[in-house]
Every structure is written in structure tokens, then in C-alpha cells.
LOLUM-526254 format. One line per field, with one value per residue (C-alpha): residue number from 1; residue in one letter; x, y, z. Coordinates in steps of 0.001 Angstrom, whole numbers. Layout:
k: c(NUM/...)
r: c(a/...)
east: c(X/...)
north: c(Y/...)
up: c(Z/...)
This chain:
k: c(1/2/3/4/5/6/7/8/9/10/11/12/13/14/15/16/17/18/19/20/21/22/23/24/25/26/27/28/29/30/31/32/33/34/35/36/37/38/39/40/41/42/43/44/45/46/47/48/49/50/51/52/53/54/55/56/57/58/59/60/61/62/63/64/65/66/67/68/69/70/71/72/73/74/75/76/77/78/79/80/81/82/83/84/85/86/87/88/89/90/91/92/93/94/95/96/97/98/99/100/101/102/103/104/105/106/107/108/109/110/111/112/113/114/115/116/117/118/119/120/121/122/123/124/125/126/127/128/129/130/131/132/133/134/135/136/137/138/139/140/141/142/143/144/145/146/147/148/149/150/151/152/153/154/155/156/157/158/159/160/161/162/163/164/165/166/167/168/169/170/171/172/173/174/175/176/177/178/179/180/181/182/183/184/185/186/187/188/189/190/191/192/193/194/195/196/197/198/199/200/201/202/203/204/205/206/207/208/209/210/211/212/213/214/215/216/217/218/219/220/221/222/223/224/225/226/227/228/229/230/231/232/233/234/235/236/237/238/239/240/241/242/243/244/245/246/247/248/249/250/251/252/253/254/255/256/257/258/259/260/261/262/263/264/265/266/267/268/269/270/271/272/273/274/275/276/277/278/279/280)
r: c(x/x/x/x/x/x/x/x/x/x/x/x/x/x/x/x/x/x/x/x/x/x/x/x/x/x/x/x/x/x/x/x/x/x/x/x/x/x/x/x/x/x/x/x/x/x/x/x/x/x/x/x/x/x/x/x/x/x/x/x/x/x/x/x/x/x/x/x/x/x/x/x/x/x/x/x/x/x/x/x/x/x/x/x/x/x/x/x/x/x/x/x/x/x/x/x/x/x/x/x/x/x/x/x/x/x/x/x/x/x/x/x/x/x/x/x/x/x/x/x/x/x/x/x/x/x/x/x/x/x/x/x/x/x/x/x/x/x/x/x/x/x/x/x/x/x/x/x/x/x/x/x/x/x/x/x/x/x/x/x/x/x/x/x/x/x/x/x/x/x/x/x/x/x/x/x/x/x/x/x/x/x/x/x/x/x/x/x/x/x/x/x/x/x/x/x/x/x/x/x/x/x/x/x/x/x/x/x/x/x/x/x/x/x/x/x/x/x/x/x/x/x/x/x/x/x/x/x/x/x/x/x/x/x/x/x/x/x/x/x/x/x/x/x/x/x/x/x/x/x/x/x/x/x/x/x/x/x/x/x/x/x/x/x/x/x/x/x/x/x/x/x/x/x/x/x/x/x/x/x)
east: c(-10833/-12111/-14285/-15720/-19356/-22408/-22185/-18862/-18531/-21938/-20688/-17734/-19615/-21438/-17797/-16576/-20244/-19346/-16018/-17150/-20439/-17284/-14865/-17583/-18489/-15342/-14953/-17660/-15944/-12608/-14614/-16514/-13373/-11216/-14206/-13808/-9503/-9225/-11703/-9129/-5976/-7875/-8863/-5181/-3567/-3791/-2136/-12/1144/694/3586/5343/5812/5953/9036/11187/9965/12219/15288/14994/14959/17771/20969/22350/19664/21181/19377/19900/17308/19136/22461/21471/24829/26889/25536/23991/21104/17818/14506/11873/7741/7070/3445/1491/-1913/-3266/-5156/-3940/-5680/-4690/-2213/1688/573/1980/4963/6263/6487/8727/10968/11406/12068/14330/16812/16498/17844/20203/23415/22186/21686/17809/14882/10907/7937/5641/1678/-311/-252/1926/4375/4924/4840/7584/9738/9310/9903/13429/14450/14247/13464/10957/10962/6994/4430/1489/402/712/-3085/-2748/-7130/-6584/-4379/-5461/-3753/-3743/-1518/673/1362/2756/4727/6223/7374/8667/11276/12293/12996/14942/16857/17839/19111/20972/18908/19671/20768/17992/14473/12470/8901/7861/4549/2715/1688/-2247/-1034/-4844/-7596/-4818/-2000/145/3571/6163/7852/10408/10471/13773/12514/15140/17803/15698/17504/17519/17635/13529/13238/11211/11982/10870/10733/12623/10518/11666/9647/9954/9569/8965/10521/13287/13726/14954/12884/9895/11741/12373/7904/6599/8477/7588/4247/5416/6214/2726/957/3501/2613/-290/-1067/1690/-908/-4361/-2142/-1219/-4712/-6443/-3469/-4306/-8778/-7900/-4784/-7674/-10020/-8493/-7111/-10753/-12047/-9545/-10422/-14300/-13291/-11584/-13521/-16671/-13896/-13846/-17909/-18181/-15770/-16916/-21064/-19483/-18229/-20901/-23564/-20743/-20896/-25097/-25424/-22875/-24345/-28112/-26054/-25136/-28053/-30113/-27725/-28316/-31951/-30845/-28858/-31180/-34288/-32594)
north: c(-36010/-38924/-41424/-38242/-38822/-36164/-35749/-34999/-32968/-30782/-30823/-28703/-26450/-25833/-25186/-22621/-21194/-20461/-19006/-16767/-15448/-14108/-12822/-10562/-9266/-8376/-6963/-5039/-3872/-2936/-478/1397/1225/2984/5891/7053/6288/8510/10811/11457/11428/14646/16240/15931/17572/21361/21377/19403/21769/25030/23337/22441/25576/27346/25592/25517/28867/29228/27500/29125/32502/32173/31040/30811/28918/26226/23480/20347/19383/20284/19000/15792/14022/11122/7567/3644/4220/4480/4791/3451/4216/1099/1257/-1734/-3417/-5279/-8634/-10115/-11207/-7661/-9171/-8291/-5060/-5863/-8125/-5155/-3210/-4803/-6296/-2400/-1724/-4194/-2943/-109/-1137/-3038/-996/498/-539/27/264/59/1295/-584/1163/-1825/-5908/-7220/-5021/-6326/-9556/-8606/-7539/-10051/-12475/-11782/-10468/-6438/-4106/-1916/1607/1178/-1330/895/1485/-1603/-1775/649/703/2416/4876/8980/11770/12700/9901/10953/14055/12590/9824/13055/14213/11146/10958/14482/14232/10639/12435/16045/13163/11206/8017/7617/9841/9313/8443/7026/6472/2978/2768/2922/5678/5607/6148/4134/1004/-530/641/882/1948/1683/4017/5072/8637/9548/12576/13563/15180/17797/17955/21298/19836/19816/23968/25132/26567/30046/33530/33856/36419/38737/37347/37787/35209/36469/35229/34350/32315/29386/28611/28844/26115/23775/24392/23948/20037/18247/19627/19134/15525/14410/16021/13515/10719/10771/11475/8266/7012/7697/6903/2871/3001/3518/1424/-1419/-1590/-986/-3587/-5650/-5387/-6040/-9983/-11020/-9279/-11250/-14209/-14320/-14361/-17777/-19165/-17901/-20189/-23009/-23252/-23536/-25492/-27893/-27687/-28684/-31323/-32414/-31676/-34745/-36484/-36701/-37459/-40094/-41900/-41433/-43345/-46099/-46612/-46656/-49024/-51392/-50740/-51727/-54359/-55902/-55896/-58003)
up: c(-15277/-17118/-14382/-12809/-11690/-13013/-8362/-7747/-10516/-9426/-6101/-7144/-9783/-6233/-4552/-7188/-7215/-3455/-4321/-7277/-5029/-1940/-4790/-6636/-2669/-1725/-5364/-4418/-716/-2515/-5161/-1908/-513/-3589/-4143/-183/-412/-3596/-2160/1320/-756/-2955/397/1893/-1289/-846/2635/2478/-529/1060/3285/775/-552/2460/3849/593/209/3495/1902/-1379/-244/2535/915/4709/6248/8483/10441/11021/8889/5999/6676/8990/10311/8379/9659/8513/11307/9186/10476/7709/7728/5567/4865/3437/3634/6824/5188/1474/-1919/-2842/-5622/-5611/-3546/-235/-1752/-4315/-855/457/-1677/-2195/1397/1440/-1684/-205/2849/2198/3556/6013/9535/9057/12629/11018/11791/10728/9404/8223/9438/6889/6886/11136/10117/7518/10427/12861/10112/9500/11907/11486/14747/15098/16181/17468/17076/18467/14573/13321/11819/8930/8277/11675/11698/11568/10740/14138/13823/11594/13205/16257/14241/12371/15054/17009/13889/13749/17726/16555/13538/15697/18812/16654/16946/12970/10328/7379/7514/4553/4215/2092/303/-3051/-5277/-6877/-10458/-12308/-10619/-12915/-12164/-8462/-8280/-4927/-4119/-1683/-217/1740/4338/5929/5593/3343/-259/-1327/-4465/-3998/-3456/-5807/-8799/-9630/-9547/-5338/-3010/-273/2951/6110/9224/13047/14935/12368/9205/10987/14197/11622/9948/12231/13658/10093/8992/11532/10511/7152/6797/8978/6255/3669/5760/5769/1948/1560/3911/2204/-1619/24/1007/-2128/-3938/-2044/-2518/-6324/-6311/-4574/-6573/-9670/-7774/-6919/-10527/-12155/-9572/-10218/-13524/-13630/-11161/-13381/-16467/-14523/-13358/-16840/-17608/-15006/-16755/-20268/-18908/-16743/-19893/-21723/-18552/-18065/-21739/-21897/-19114/-21373/-24423/-22168/-20255/-23660/-25273/-22530/-23136/-25942/-26240/-23226/-25794/-28536)
């Protein structure tokens, strides 16, 4: 920055201080939202685990169970529920989700139900068909919306509108680790059945009716769990990104402050030299 005046350096320092305040505030907001999202993910887990246990108890206890939810139909039409963020400034959170979706959709005829503004924008930009845009703001999607989506997906699957159903989300492992995942929802894979002691349970009116009634509820629980995981992942990624931005801003402020002091010292030295030269 040779030739830059102390006034210009001070202006840059003030600008970086303002940026640091913004990124620090965003980091604090993300931390608060992260705690709430983690609590939501924890609260919904018992409900999901109960449904999971019942549904695979039926599959494991009835070897003759025949349901379209298990067999499906051959074809390349696939519905993807893509859960992304509504905003940016979260590192690679959104881009990683869309990269995984693109890889999984290769060779298929995809239609997307986006949950999140970034996912909806991606579909519009790349010409990917959307099943509906009623849930494009992920922040406003409720547990009731997840069950409505699950029923819509089950209805379309049974009607042959699509042959497979997936959810693409981000699994929250820790504050520093989030991993995008693609989970097949339909058709259900018998390999998922729980291993262990087989129990003889009588279902009324019959196991098939109970099974096909529970499947939409099960998918709704899976979607809500994936949504909570994604929300926690987004806030953790944003917190990490804003923390890094705050540290970078501080480093730039330190560098500019050092340069400002050097420039001021050089100016004082020059003035002293000029005074001495004038007196001589």
C-alpha cells in the first residue's frame, strides 16, 4: 500500500470494524438458532423411532407381506425432496446439497419438491421441474407440512407419477461437521428391516392395512427429522463461516493498524527531517 495516506487507511479500518461487528452478530444469531434446532431434532426422535420399529416389525413378522410401498414399479421417474437453506453466508452448506442432488439425479427423470429458497432458485436456474413451490421457505415449514408432503408423495408414488422417492438433506454430526445425505424413502427396502428376535404380533384389521396406514406417517417423521437435521447443519455451517469471517476481519484490522502506525511514523519522521533541514 505504498503511497496510501493515513486517512485512507483509517477509512479502511473503520470499514473492516463495521464488517467485523456484522459477522460477529450473525455468528451469535446462528449459535442461538443452532441450540433451538438441536432441541427440535432431539424432541422428534422418539416419535420417529417408534414408527420405525412398528413398520419394520410388520415387515419382519409377515414374510408374505405384499405392498406397493415395498415392491414399487420399474421406471426412471424420481421425486426428490431437497432441503436447503433460505439464505447464503453458510459456507458450502447449500452448494454441497445441490451437488449431491445433481449426482443422485443423474440418469433419472427428476422432479423436485424444494424446501429452501436456495434449492428452489437452483431448480429454476437449471430447468429442473418442481412438484410444488409451497414449501420454498424452509424456515416456515412445520411438522404438519412434512406430513402433508409425505401424503402427497405416497399418493403420487401409488399412482405411478414417480417410481422412486428420495430426500436430500444435511446430517448434523457436530458443530464442525455436517454431511449431505441422500435417503431413499420409496420403495421401502426390506434390507432395512430390524434384525433381532422375531415377535408374533396380531394387527387389526390386518398387517397390510396397518402397514399402508403407517407408511405416510413414517415418511412424514423422516422428512421432519431430516428438516431438523438440515436446520441444525445450516446454523452450524453459518456459525463456522461467520466465526472465520470475524477472525479474518480482525487480522485485516491488525494489519491495517500496523500499516497506519508505520505511515504515521514515516510522516512524523519526514516532518522532523524537513524542520531540521530548514533550520540548517
